[in-house]
PLY file of the C-alpha trace (Angstrom):
ply
format ascii 1.0
element vertex 483
property float x
property float y
property float z
element edge 482
property int vertex1
property int vertex2
end_header
0.19 0.35 -0.35
1.05 3.74 -0.45
1.90 5.81 2.24
-0.37 8.03 4.06
0.95 11.42 3.71
-1.53 13.71 4.39
-0.53 16.02 7.30
-2.28 15.74 9.76
-2.74 18.76 13.04
-3.78 16.52 16.19
-4.33 17.86 20.11
-1.99 17.20 22.93
-2.89 13.68 23.70
-4.75 13.65 26.49
-7.20 16.20 24.80
-10.37 14.94 24.69
-10.62 16.13 21.01
-8.53 14.13 19.20
-10.92 11.69 17.63
-13.45 14.68 16.64
-10.47 16.44 14.85
-8.92 13.36 13.24
-12.76 12.95 11.34
-13.23 16.61 10.97
-9.32 16.76 9.01
-10.28 13.64 7.09
-13.65 14.66 6.11
-12.14 17.98 4.96
-9.50 16.29 2.90
-12.44 13.90 1.33
-14.41 17.35 0.63
-11.40 19.22 -0.62
-10.26 16.48 -3.03
-6.72 15.95 -1.35
-7.91 12.60 -1.16
-9.30 11.35 -4.42
-12.09 8.87 -4.81
-11.70 5.46 -4.17
-8.46 6.23 -2.78
-7.48 2.90 0.03
-6.79 4.40 3.99
-4.74 2.74 6.25
-5.88 0.69 8.23
-7.10 1.38 11.85
-4.00 -0.26 13.43
-1.92 1.29 10.75
-3.55 4.94 11.81
-3.48 4.57 15.16
-0.20 3.25 15.56
1.24 6.22 13.05
-0.50 8.84 14.62
0.30 7.71 18.06
-3.31 7.09 19.35
-6.11 4.96 20.82
-6.79 2.44 17.99
-10.39 3.22 18.89
-9.99 6.85 18.27
-9.78 5.77 14.60
-12.40 3.45 14.16
-14.74 5.84 15.77
-13.26 8.64 12.58
-13.18 6.13 10.30
-17.21 4.89 11.49
-18.25 8.50 11.32
-16.99 8.67 8.11
-18.82 6.11 6.73
-21.82 6.99 8.29
-21.94 9.86 6.81
-21.41 9.02 3.38
-17.96 9.75 2.95
-16.00 6.85 3.19
-17.36 2.86 2.57
-16.12 -0.13 3.36
-14.47 -2.49 1.25
-14.37 -5.83 2.64
-10.65 -7.06 2.60
-9.88 -4.31 0.51
-10.64 -2.22 3.65
-11.85 1.49 3.54
-11.52 3.05 0.48
-12.62 7.22 0.06
-16.46 7.23 -1.48
-17.06 9.22 -4.33
-18.78 12.48 -3.34
-19.13 15.49 -4.70
-16.21 16.98 -3.82
-15.82 21.03 -3.34
-12.54 22.65 -5.67
-9.87 23.91 -4.14
-9.97 27.53 -3.55
-7.48 28.96 -6.07
-6.72 32.49 -6.88
-7.57 33.24 -10.33
-5.01 32.70 -13.37
-4.23 34.35 -16.77
-5.09 33.10 -19.33
-3.46 29.11 -19.75
0.26 30.16 -22.01
0.13 33.64 -21.40
0.85 34.05 -17.23
4.54 36.37 -17.56
6.21 33.73 -15.72
6.82 31.80 -19.03
9.62 32.78 -21.15
7.66 34.80 -24.35
8.33 32.54 -27.11
6.00 30.27 -24.86
3.05 32.66 -24.44
0.94 31.81 -27.52
0.56 28.11 -26.47
-1.40 27.86 -30.23
1.60 27.62 -32.49
2.79 24.77 -30.22
-0.17 22.07 -30.20
1.31 19.11 -30.48
-0.42 16.22 -32.99
-2.48 13.88 -31.26
-3.38 10.53 -31.95
-5.82 10.13 -34.65
-9.30 9.08 -33.17
-10.94 5.37 -34.74
-12.03 6.75 -38.02
-13.84 4.67 -41.05
-11.83 6.54 -44.17
-8.39 6.97 -42.03
-6.64 9.59 -43.83
-4.07 10.09 -41.60
-0.81 12.11 -42.76
1.98 9.89 -41.46
0.37 7.45 -40.04
2.17 4.04 -41.31
0.37 0.45 -40.92
0.77 -0.64 -37.33
-1.13 -4.02 -37.76
1.61 -4.81 -40.76
4.78 -4.85 -38.76
6.20 -8.39 -37.12
5.67 -7.73 -33.19
6.05 -11.02 -32.27
9.85 -10.93 -33.77
10.63 -7.57 -31.94
9.19 -9.41 -28.99
11.93 -11.81 -29.19
14.77 -9.27 -30.08
13.31 -7.04 -27.35
13.80 -9.53 -24.53
16.93 -10.81 -25.68
18.56 -7.08 -24.94
16.46 -6.71 -21.66
18.34 -10.27 -20.89
21.60 -9.23 -21.90
20.98 -5.90 -20.09
20.20 -7.88 -16.70
23.54 -9.64 -17.03
25.18 -5.92 -17.82
26.03 -3.04 -15.75
22.45 -1.07 -16.44
23.75 1.99 -15.99
23.57 4.81 -18.07
24.42 4.46 -21.36
25.72 6.93 -24.08
24.63 10.20 -25.11
25.02 10.09 -28.83
23.44 6.54 -29.02
24.60 2.96 -28.27
28.15 1.62 -30.48
25.74 -1.22 -31.89
23.06 0.68 -33.40
25.08 3.46 -34.46
26.77 0.78 -36.43
23.93 -0.46 -37.47
22.40 2.89 -39.06
25.52 3.54 -40.89
25.04 0.26 -42.46
21.26 0.50 -43.52
21.71 4.90 -44.59
24.85 3.76 -47.08
22.40 0.48 -48.57
19.01 2.55 -48.54
20.22 6.07 -49.39
23.78 5.98 -50.58
25.21 7.62 -47.90
28.76 7.38 -46.38
29.24 7.96 -42.61
30.51 6.46 -39.88
29.67 6.04 -36.23
31.07 8.92 -35.22
28.37 10.94 -37.53
25.72 9.49 -36.08
24.03 10.49 -33.30
20.88 8.72 -32.27
17.56 10.93 -31.15
14.12 10.17 -30.16
12.63 10.69 -32.82
13.00 13.57 -36.01
11.45 16.12 -32.99
14.19 15.47 -30.90
16.75 16.01 -33.60
15.39 19.24 -34.65
14.99 20.42 -31.25
18.99 19.71 -30.56
19.54 21.26 -34.24
18.25 24.34 -32.47
19.87 24.49 -29.60
23.57 24.48 -31.21
22.01 26.46 -34.67
20.01 29.11 -34.00
20.77 32.08 -31.67
17.50 33.31 -30.51
16.62 36.84 -32.34
19.19 36.61 -34.31
19.28 33.56 -36.81
17.51 33.77 -39.69
15.65 30.43 -40.74
14.87 29.65 -44.53
12.11 27.08 -44.67
9.07 25.53 -46.98
5.86 26.59 -47.93
4.08 24.65 -47.16
6.21 22.54 -45.04
6.23 20.52 -41.81
4.45 22.48 -38.46
6.90 20.84 -35.44
9.86 21.73 -37.12
8.78 25.21 -37.54
7.30 24.96 -34.27
10.78 24.10 -32.39
12.89 27.14 -33.88
10.46 29.86 -33.23
10.32 28.37 -29.71
14.15 28.99 -29.95
14.00 32.05 -30.89
14.70 31.95 -34.63
13.38 34.61 -37.43
11.54 32.29 -39.47
11.59 33.12 -43.44
8.85 31.03 -45.12
9.80 30.18 -49.22
7.60 28.88 -51.54
7.94 25.03 -53.14
7.23 24.93 -56.82
7.37 21.57 -58.98
11.00 21.85 -58.72
10.94 21.98 -54.68
11.85 24.86 -52.55
12.75 28.21 -54.90
16.54 28.72 -53.51
16.17 31.51 -55.75
13.78 32.97 -53.01
16.11 32.35 -49.78
17.09 35.50 -48.23
20.67 35.86 -48.03
20.35 36.47 -44.54
19.53 32.95 -43.45
21.97 30.79 -41.66
19.77 27.89 -41.41
17.84 26.00 -44.51
15.55 23.15 -43.44
14.52 21.16 -46.80
12.45 17.80 -47.30
14.41 17.54 -50.24
13.28 13.27 -51.71
9.78 13.87 -50.73
8.82 17.29 -49.76
6.39 17.66 -46.99
3.32 18.35 -47.93
3.18 18.68 -51.50
5.51 15.82 -52.25
7.37 16.53 -55.14
11.27 16.16 -54.83
14.05 18.58 -55.23
15.57 18.48 -58.45
19.86 18.60 -58.86
19.79 21.78 -60.45
18.02 23.32 -57.19
20.00 20.54 -55.26
23.97 21.98 -56.53
22.03 25.70 -55.94
20.83 25.00 -52.25
24.59 23.39 -51.30
25.86 26.41 -53.49
24.29 28.96 -50.81
24.92 27.24 -48.01
28.84 27.32 -49.03
29.19 30.29 -50.01
27.19 32.34 -47.23
28.25 29.87 -44.63
25.01 28.89 -43.69
23.91 25.01 -43.30
21.33 22.88 -44.36
19.04 20.75 -42.41
17.97 17.26 -44.75
14.91 16.05 -43.63
14.22 12.64 -44.90
11.61 11.51 -43.05
10.28 8.87 -45.64
12.84 8.26 -48.33
13.37 4.47 -48.13
9.36 4.18 -50.30
9.73 5.13 -53.49
7.98 3.21 -56.16
9.13 4.52 -59.69
12.32 6.10 -60.85
15.60 6.10 -59.09
16.03 8.49 -56.22
18.30 11.96 -56.43
21.12 11.17 -53.66
20.53 13.20 -50.66
22.12 16.60 -49.62
24.15 15.16 -47.60
25.83 12.82 -50.64
26.44 15.22 -52.34
28.07 18.19 -49.64
31.80 18.70 -49.97
31.69 21.99 -47.89
30.23 19.72 -44.37
27.18 22.04 -44.18
24.69 19.65 -44.52
23.12 17.72 -41.19
21.00 14.95 -42.04
17.75 13.21 -39.93
16.19 10.48 -40.65
13.70 8.21 -38.24
12.13 5.46 -38.08
8.71 6.48 -37.01
7.13 5.69 -40.82
9.79 2.58 -41.90
8.76 0.87 -38.35
6.19 2.27 -35.93
5.86 6.19 -34.67
5.86 4.69 -30.96
9.46 3.76 -31.31
10.35 7.06 -30.93
14.37 6.74 -32.06
15.55 8.49 -34.81
19.46 10.08 -35.72
21.50 12.91 -37.05
24.35 12.51 -39.43
26.15 15.84 -38.76
29.05 17.69 -39.89
32.76 16.94 -37.86
32.78 20.87 -36.52
29.46 19.93 -34.77
29.83 16.78 -33.75
30.52 17.47 -29.99
28.42 20.38 -29.38
25.64 18.25 -30.87
26.48 14.87 -28.29
26.46 17.95 -25.70
22.96 19.13 -26.38
21.54 15.49 -26.09
22.74 15.17 -23.11
21.27 18.13 -21.63
18.03 17.16 -23.10
17.40 13.87 -21.98
21.44 11.68 -21.27
20.31 8.89 -23.60
18.35 7.68 -25.51
16.78 3.52 -23.42
19.41 1.61 -24.31
17.41 -1.51 -24.36
14.94 -0.30 -27.14
18.79 1.01 -29.18
19.94 -2.42 -28.99
16.35 -4.27 -29.58
16.36 -1.82 -33.22
19.63 -2.40 -33.67
19.52 -5.76 -33.61
16.72 -5.97 -36.04
18.84 -3.47 -38.47
21.61 -6.00 -38.49
19.85 -9.40 -38.62
18.21 -7.79 -41.73
14.52 -8.09 -40.80
15.01 -3.92 -41.30
15.15 -4.11 -44.85
12.87 -6.86 -45.29
10.45 -5.26 -43.84
10.76 -2.07 -45.62
10.66 -4.10 -48.89
7.21 -5.58 -47.60
5.73 -2.59 -47.06
6.81 -0.51 -50.04
4.87 -3.17 -52.41
1.95 -1.99 -49.61
2.15 1.13 -49.88
2.75 1.36 -53.24
-0.29 -0.56 -54.20
-2.58 1.49 -51.97
-1.12 4.61 -53.70
-1.79 3.73 -57.10
-5.43 2.47 -56.21
-6.17 5.73 -54.75
-4.81 7.42 -57.11
-6.56 5.59 -59.69
-9.70 5.71 -57.85
-9.07 9.97 -57.73
-8.80 9.83 -61.47
-12.00 7.75 -61.92
-14.32 9.27 -59.50
-13.15 12.34 -58.44
-14.87 14.06 -61.88
-11.68 16.00 -62.40
-12.38 17.65 -59.00
-8.87 16.50 -57.70
-5.36 16.84 -59.12
-2.49 15.07 -57.46
0.60 16.58 -57.32
4.28 15.29 -56.52
5.91 12.31 -57.08
5.30 8.33 -56.85
7.13 7.88 -52.94
5.94 7.98 -49.06
3.33 7.32 -47.11
1.29 10.19 -48.93
-0.19 12.33 -52.03
-1.67 15.37 -52.36
-4.27 16.80 -54.85
-5.65 19.76 -55.55
-9.18 20.58 -55.63
-11.08 22.19 -58.55
-12.28 25.74 -58.10
-15.28 25.25 -58.15
-15.07 23.45 -54.32
-14.63 24.86 -50.98
-11.75 22.69 -49.52
-12.81 24.08 -45.63
-16.81 22.96 -46.28
-15.53 19.60 -48.14
-13.10 18.28 -44.79
-15.63 19.26 -42.68
-18.45 17.08 -44.70
-16.08 14.24 -45.16
-15.25 14.26 -41.24
-18.74 14.76 -39.97
-18.56 11.15 -42.92
-16.00 9.45 -40.97
-12.96 11.08 -42.33
-9.31 11.32 -41.71
-7.84 14.53 -43.73
-5.68 17.12 -43.52
-5.92 20.35 -46.20
-2.61 21.53 -47.66
-3.06 24.51 -46.01
-2.56 23.24 -42.55
1.16 23.02 -43.47
1.16 26.84 -44.31
-0.39 30.24 -44.83
-4.34 29.77 -46.21
-5.07 30.89 -48.47
-1.72 30.82 -50.59
-2.32 28.37 -53.18
-5.32 26.91 -54.27
-7.45 23.97 -51.55
-6.10 21.15 -51.74
-5.72 18.02 -49.24
-3.72 15.63 -48.53
-3.92 11.79 -48.57
-2.01 9.25 -46.13
-2.41 5.79 -47.18
-0.45 4.25 -44.34
-3.04 3.89 -42.17
-6.05 3.09 -44.19
-6.66 -0.86 -44.59
-6.03 -1.12 -48.78
-9.55 -3.14 -49.54
-11.18 0.38 -48.10
-10.00 3.02 -50.86
-11.52 2.72 -53.41
-15.27 2.59 -50.84
-13.76 6.15 -49.66
-12.87 7.90 -52.25
-16.05 7.18 -54.22
-17.76 8.43 -51.11
-15.82 11.77 -51.33
-16.06 12.48 -54.25
-20.13 11.80 -53.76
-19.34 14.97 -51.03
-17.47 16.34 -53.50
-20.32 16.44 -56.30
-22.57 17.38 -53.91
-20.99 21.03 -52.16
-19.45 21.68 -55.91
0 1
1 2
2 3
3 4
4 5
5 6
6 7
7 8
8 9
9 10
10 11
11 12
12 13
13 14
14 15
15 16
16 17
17 18
18 19
19 20
20 21
21 22
22 23
23 24
24 25
25 26
26 27
27 28
28 29
29 30
30 31
31 32
32 33
33 34
34 35
35 36
36 37
37 38
38 39
39 40
40 41
41 42
42 43
43 44
44 45
45 46
46 47
47 48
48 49
49 50
50 51
51 52
52 53
53 54
54 55
55 56
56 57
57 58
58 59
59 60
60 61
61 62
62 63
63 64
64 65
65 66
66 67
67 68
68 69
69 70
70 71
71 72
72 73
73 74
74 75
75 76
76 77
77 78
78 79
79 80
80 81
81 82
82 83
83 84
84 85
85 86
86 87
87 88
88 89
89 90
90 91
91 92
92 93
93 94
94 95
95 96
96 97
97 98
98 99
99 100
100 101
101 102
102 103
103 104
104 105
105 106
106 107
107 108
108 109
109 110
110 111
111 112
112 113
113 114
114 115
115 116
116 117
117 118
118 119
119 120
120 121
121 122
122 123
123 124
124 125
125 126
126 127
127 128
128 129
129 130
130 131
131 132
132 133
133 134
134 135
135 136
136 137
137 138
138 139
139 140
140 141
141 142
142 143
143 144
144 145
145 146
146 147
147 148
148 149
149 150
150 151
151 152
152 153
153 154
154 155
155 156
156 157
157 158
158 159
159 160
160 161
161 162
162 163
163 164
164 165
165 166
166 167
167 168
168 169
169 170
170 171
171 172
172 173
173 174
174 175
175 176
176 177
177 178
178 179
179 180
180 181
181 182
182 183
183 184
184 185
185 186
186 187
187 188
188 189
189 190
190 191
191 192
192 193
193 194
194 195
195 196
196 197
197 198
198 199
199 200
200 201
201 202
202 203
203 204
204 205
205 206
206 207
207 208
208 209
209 210
210 211
211 212
212 213
213 214
214 215
215 216
216 217
217 218
218 219
219 220
220 221
221 222
222 223
223 224
224 225
225 226
226 227
227 228
228 229
229 230
230 231
231 232
232 233
233 234
234 235
235 236
236 237
237 238
238 239
239 240
240 241
241 242
242 243
243 244
244 245
245 246
246 247
247 248
248 249
249 250
250 251
251 252
252 253
253 254
254 255
255 256
256 257
257 258
258 259
259 260
260 261
261 262
262 263
263 264
264 265
265 266
266 267
267 268
268 269
269 270
270 271
271 272
272 273
273 274
274 275
275 276
276 277
277 278
278 279
279 280
280 281
281 282
282 283
283 284
284 285
285 286
286 287
287 288
288 289
289 290
290 291
291 292
292 293
293 294
294 295
295 296
296 297
297 298
298 299
299 300
300 301
301 302
302 303
303 304
304 305
305 306
306 307
307 308
308 309
309 310
310 311
311 312
312 313
313 314
314 315
315 316
316 317
317 318
318 319
319 320
320 321
321 322
322 323
323 324
324 325
325 326
326 327
327 328
328 329
329 330
330 331
331 332
332 333
333 334
334 335
335 336
336 337
337 338
338 339
339 340
340 341
341 342
342 343
343 344
344 345
345 346
346 347
347 348
348 349
349 350
350 351
351 352
352 353
353 354
354 355
355 356
356 357
357 358
358 359
359 360
360 361
361 362
362 363
363 364
364 365
365 366
366 367
367 368
368 369
369 370
370 371
371 372
372 373
373 374
374 375
375 376
376 377
377 378
378 379
379 380
380 381
381 382
382 383
383 384
384 385
385 386
386 387
387 388
388 389
389 390
390 391
391 392
392 393
393 394
394 395
395 396
396 397
397 398
398 399
399 400
400 401
401 402
402 403
403 404
404 405
405 406
406 407
407 408
408 409
409 410
410 411
411 412
412 413
413 414
414 415
415 416
416 417
417 418
418 419
419 420
420 421
421 422
422 423
423 424
424 425
425 426
426 427
427 428
428 429
429 430
430 431
431 432
432 433
433 434
434 435
435 436
436 437
437 438
438 439
439 440
440 441
441 442
442 443
443 444
444 445
445 446
446 447
447 448
448 449
449 450
450 451
451 452
452 453
453 454
454 455
455 456
456 457
457 458
458 459
459 460
460 461
461 462
462 463
463 464
464 465
465 466
466 467
467 468
468 469
469 470
470 471
471 472
472 473
473 474
474 475
475 476
476 477
477 478
478 479
479 480
480 481
481 482
């Protein structure tokens, strides 16, 4: 049983008021919410001993509380606090949430930093960025995790290395060499709690609050922008067209450029080779750095992938961010940064300050999963599944859409974007679709509203293949009625 930490101030032992005062203070604690409904109270013998009073005094106080309905007798489960209408504790009026002057100014606008929560159950789940968790080999993962836990039990399970366990960094180096043609060593890699922590650590070491200008894609990935804003960066949105980021529109003052070159988020185009070279030239000539977010680079269904910026970089200007949230599952919370040598010490120090290191057992499990070839096999299997879903989704939009949906982007990743015909109001269509059981996101969610035509981003990782045709047919019906 947990300790009973309620502070009780009773009269001296000889006082006749001990029982009344014990009853009064217990009742006040229940009514005030300090003793919550369902909490098991100490036995009369335990409480009497801890207070140094007669057990009969405690029995009398409990009996009175029971008669008044503040507690209930639960047999062997002891005496528990009953469900009573408790008055909320009196507190001083507070400023609206997130606007108190005691907060750092960057955090007084919490609406900018609202996290993306878990999706609810939907009949037609087109949630962006969600892989097919039902297809993951959990039984295999459990075996590898049990092996890693047994190994931990035989070793000294102390703190680990901030940059990540060596076995995982070796596995990641081999994986990116095979999957993305990136040559790196274990010393170049820092393991993070997913891509989001990677962005946070990079913001810590690259951004000087109020001074550093950061160029981001427009539209782009809101959580990355939020991290940079929280660090005090001056954010400059840079437009995206059919060749990716408009490098010619990057301000000359930018010291950090954030880009998703392999599969732009959310439009799905790739950064052309000419633009890649221009971006690297910009970084080298201006003394800037590039954050390359390769969030779903393993999944490409047609054409030859272009080299990663990190591969093309000769000026040691690129930070390559990878994640296992799309290839495996988001709850794993493991990702990595491949950093230039000049930044490694600062990045490792930032990681240690943030949370010391990622969970060691999870790291060793993932290291075995990669080293034994399971990741490569899983990616091959999922590439076929996602490729089929993308093809079915695109064909259904063309077949049922009546020309109202114009798909953009290359055949890659876990989502596709489609612009809507000018006759449709995207916000009204998405609202109707949500009421009909759809999980959908407008393109405008990822950038400035009204900048371009209305559009929808369809994630196809979470929706069963057999349900895509039905979903698009239903959405097209809603679109025809709202046109």
